[in-house]
C-alpha positions in Angstrom: 0.9 -5.5 37.3 4.1 -6.5 35.7 4.6 -6.8 31.9 6.5 -10.0 30.9 7.7 -10.4 27.3 9.1 -13.4 25.4 10.0 -14.2 21.8 9.0 -17.6 20.5 10.5 -18.5 17.2 12.7 -21.5 17.8 13.2 -20.8 21.5 12.0 -18.4 24.2 14.0 -15.3 25.0 13.3 -11.8 26.1 10.9 -9.6 24.1 7.2 -9.9 23.2 6.0 -13.5 22.5 6.2 -14.1 18.8 5.1 -17.5 17.6 5.8 -18.0 13.9 4.9 -20.5 11.3 6.0 -20.3 7.7 3.2 -17.8 6.8 1.7 -16.4 10.0 3.3 -14.7 13.0 1.4 -14.5 16.2 2.3 -11.8 18.8 1.4 -12.6 22.4 2.2 -10.1 25.1 2.1 -11.4 28.7 1.1 -9.3 31.8 1.2 -10.5 35.4 -2.2 -9.5 37.0 -1.3 -11.1 40.3 1.1 -13.8 41.5 0.3 -16.9 39.5 -2.2 -15.1 37.2 -1.1 -13.9 33.8 -2.9 -12.2 30.9 -1.8 -13.2 27.4 -2.9 -10.6 24.8 -3.0 -12.4 21.4 -2.3 -10.3 18.3 -3.2 -7.2 20.2 -6.8 -8.2 19.9 -8.1 -10.8 22.3 -7.1 -11.8 25.9 -6.5 -15.1 27.5 -5.9 -15.5 31.3 -3.6 -18.2 32.7 -3.7 -19.3 36.4 -0.8 -21.5 37.2 0.2 -23.1 40.5 0.9 -26.3 42.3 -2.4 -27.9 41.2 -1.7 -27.2 37.5 -2.9 -24.7 35.0 -6.3 -23.1 34.4 -6.9 -21.1 31.2 -9.7 -18.7 30.5 -10.5 -18.5 26.8 -8.5 -20.0 24.0 -8.3 -17.3 21.4 -8.4 -18.2 17.7 -8.1 -21.6 16.0 -5.1 -20.4 14.0 -3.3 -19.3 17.1 -3.9 -22.5 19.2 -0.4 -24.0 19.0 1.3 -20.6 19.4 -0.9 -19.9 22.5 -0.1 -23.3 23.9 3.6 -22.6 23.6 3.1 -19.2 25.4 1.2 -20.9 28.2 4.0 -23.5 28.5 6.5 -20.7 28.9 4.6 -19.6 32.0 4.2 -23.1 33.5 5.1 -26.6 32.4 2.4 -28.1 34.5 -0.6 -29.8 32.9 -3.6 -27.7 31.7 -6.4 -29.1 33.9 -9.2 -26.6 33.2 -10.2 -24.4 30.3 -13.1 -21.9 30.9 -14.8 -20.3 27.9 -16.4 -17.0 28.8 -18.8 -17.3 25.8 -19.3 -18.9 22.4 -17.4 -16.6 19.9 -14.6 -18.1 17.9 -12.0 -15.6 19.1 -12.5 -17.1 22.5 -13.2 -20.7 21.7 -11.3 -21.3 18.4 -8.2 -22.7 20.2 -10.2 -25.1 22.3 -9.1 -28.3 20.5 -5.5 -27.4 21.3 -5.7 -25.7 24.7 -8.5 -27.9 26.1 -7.2 -31.2 24.9 -7.2 -33.5 27.9 -8.5 -30.8 30.2 -12.0 -30.2 31.7 -13.7 -27.5 29.6 -16.2 -25.3 31.5 -18.8 -23.2 29.8 -22.5 -22.4 29.5 -24.5 -25.1 27.8 -25.1 -22.8 24.8 -21.4 -22.8 24.1 -21.3 -26.6 24.0 -24.3 -26.6 21.6 -22.7 -24.0 19.4 -19.3 -25.7 19.2 -21.0 -29.1 18.5 -22.9 -27.5 15.6 -26.3 -28.1 17.1 -28.0 -30.3 19.6 -25.9 -33.4 19.0 -22.5 -33.3 20.6 -19.4 -34.9 19.1 -18.3 -38.2 20.8 -14.7 -37.5 22.1 -15.7 -34.2 23.7 -12.7 -33.0 25.6 -10.3 -34.1 22.9 -12.2 -31.8 20.6 -12.4 -29.0 23.1 -16.1 -29.3 23.7 -17.2 -28.4 27.3 -17.7 -31.3 29.6 -18.8 -29.2 32.5 -21.6 -26.7 32.0 -23.2 -24.1 34.2 -26.2 -21.8 34.0 -25.9 -20.1 37.3 -23.0 -19.9 39.9 -20.3 -22.4 40.5 -17.0 -22.5 42.4 -13.7 -24.3 41.7 -11.1 -24.8 44.4 -7.8 -24.7 42.5 -4.3 -23.4 43.2 -5.3 -22.0 46.6 -8.2 -20.0 45.1 -11.9 -20.6 45.5 -12.6 -19.4 41.9 -16.2 -18.0 41.4 -17.8 -18.5 38.0 -21.0 -16.6 37.4 -23.4 -16.7 34.4 -24.7 -13.2 33.4 -27.3 -13.8 30.7 -28.5 -11.5 27.9 -25.7 -9.1 27.7 -23.0 -9.8 25.1 -24.6 -13.2 24.4 -27.0 -15.4 26.4 -24.0 -17.5 27.5 -21.6 -15.0 29.2 -19.5 -16.2 32.2 -17.6 -14.0 34.5 -14.7 -15.5 36.5 -13.4 -14.1 39.8 -10.3 -14.9 41.8 -11.1 -13.6 45.3 -7.7 -14.0 46.9 -6.0 -12.2 44.0 -8.8 -9.6 43.4 -8.8 -10.4 39.6 -12.1 -10.4 37.6 -12.1 -11.9 34.1 -15.2 -10.4 32.3 -14.9 -11.9 28.8 -16.6 -9.5 26.4 -18.5 -7.7 29.1 -15.6 -5.3 28.8 -14.3 -3.9 25.5 -11.9 -1.6 27.3 -12.1 1.9 25.8 -14.3 0.8 22.9 -17.9 0.5 21.8 -18.8 -3.1 22.7 -20.1 -5.7 20.2 -23.5 -7.1 21.3 -24.5 -10.3 19.6 -28.3 -9.7 19.4 -28.7 -12.8 17.3 -27.3 -15.0 20.1 -29.3 -13.5 23.0 -27.4 -10.3 23.5 -29.1 -7.0 24.4 -27.2 -3.7 24.7 -29.3 -2.4 27.6 -28.9 -5.7 29.5 -25.2 -5.6 28.6 -24.8 -2.3 30.5 -26.9 -3.6 33.4 -24.6 -6.6 33.6 -21.5 -4.4 33.5 -23.0 -2.3 36.4 -23.6 -5.6 38.3 -20.0 -6.5 37.9 -18.8 -3.1 39.1 -21.1 -3.2 42.1 -20.3 -6.8 43.0 -16.5 -6.9 43.0 -14.0 -5.0 45.3 -12.8 -1.5 44.6 -9.2 -2.7 44.3 -10.0 -5.5 41.8 -8.3 -5.7 38.5 -10.6 -6.3 35.5 -9.4 -8.2 32.5 -11.8 -7.9 29.6 -11.9 -9.8 26.3 -10.5 -6.9 24.3 -8.5 -3.8 25.1 -6.2 -3.0 28.1 -6.7 -4.2 31.7 -8.9 -1.8 33.7 -9.2 -0.7 37.3 -12.6 -0.3 38.7 -12.4 3.5 38.3 -11.6 3.0 34.6 -14.4 0.5 34.2 -16.9 2.9 35.8 -15.7 5.7 33.5 -16.2 3.5 30.4 -19.7 2.5 31.6 -20.6 6.1 32.2 -19.6 7.1 28.7 -21.7 4.3 27.2 -24.7 5.4 29.2 -24.2 8.9 28.0 -24.3 7.7 24.4 -27.6 6.0 25.2 -29.0 9.2 26.7 -28.1 11.2 23.6 -29.6 8.7 21.2 -32.7 8.1 23.2 -33.4 11.8 23.3 -32.8 12.1 19.5 -35.2 9.2 18.9 -37.9 10.8 21.1 -37.5 13.9 18.9 -38.2 11.8 15.8 -34.8 11.1 14.5 -34.1 7.7 12.8 -30.8 5.9 12.9 -29.6 7.3 9.6 -30.3 10.8 10.8 -28.4 10.2 14.0 -25.4 9.1 12.0 -25.6 12.0 9.6 -25.8 14.4 12.5 -22.7 13.0 14.1 -24.3 12.5 17.4 -21.6 10.2 18.7 -18.6 12.3 17.4 -17.7 13.1 21.0 -16.9 9.4 21.5 -15.1 8.9 18.2 -12.2 7.2 19.9 -14.5 4.4 21.1 -14.9 3.3 17.5 -11.2 2.5 17.0 -11.6 -1.2 17.4 -14.3 -2.7 15.2 -17.6 -1.3 16.4 -17.8 2.2 15.0 -20.1 4.9 16.2 -22.5 4.1 13.3 -22.6 0.4 14.2 -23.2 1.3 17.9 -26.2 3.4 16.8 -27.5 0.5 14.7 -27.1 -1.8 17.7 -28.9 0.5 20.1 -31.6 2.0 18.0 -34.2 -0.9 18.2 -33.8 -1.0 22.0 -34.2 2.8 22.7 
């Protein structure tokens, strides 16, 4: 992988990508995952993947609404070709907020649940692609021939949400997992939108077992992982489940688990926004 850096204020030059308005500065760091495939890390929080080639540009996830124009400028610094496809890995606003800007004039691919969520219910808005609403939906597997890749898009339900998509570039050995990878952190599981922490870990295991050993894994948050790193992360999360399940079998409730510091060994995993205590709260009903 090769790190690429730009500064965007009035023009592009060497450094991290900074896109600045009068009040907000967006930092975007670019990393080349494979020839023609770049990861843009927005405000050191959420990742966007850009696939550029002769056919045009495909973007995976659109970050926040507030960063839409800055993200578009960063994408244009990689390729001046038309954005033809935008894939949303799931419904959350840090992955779909920029759809109206990044997806304008493009085909937007997502699970039907994402379309329903973004439309505010069952009734979709009229000018769908102009508003960044998905116009192509999938509930299983689909492929897309683009820029010399037969891109594989797979729906893995019931993990992070009920509408998670994983995107694989076979020729480049790049897997884009969305939020089925919070690299180095406790994951957020959206139980209210069909997520389940135990299914989450089973879906992660499926990803690890399905894709090649030399693949690069770009998650929604945190650094890029190798398969070895992905396995280590999954193993650690499974260890936390074993610890908490044993404690529950011995009669401990969630509050007692927190007071006892049962997850102190994994304190570094709480450095993003899901703390050890929140991970206990997420897991406890499913143990």
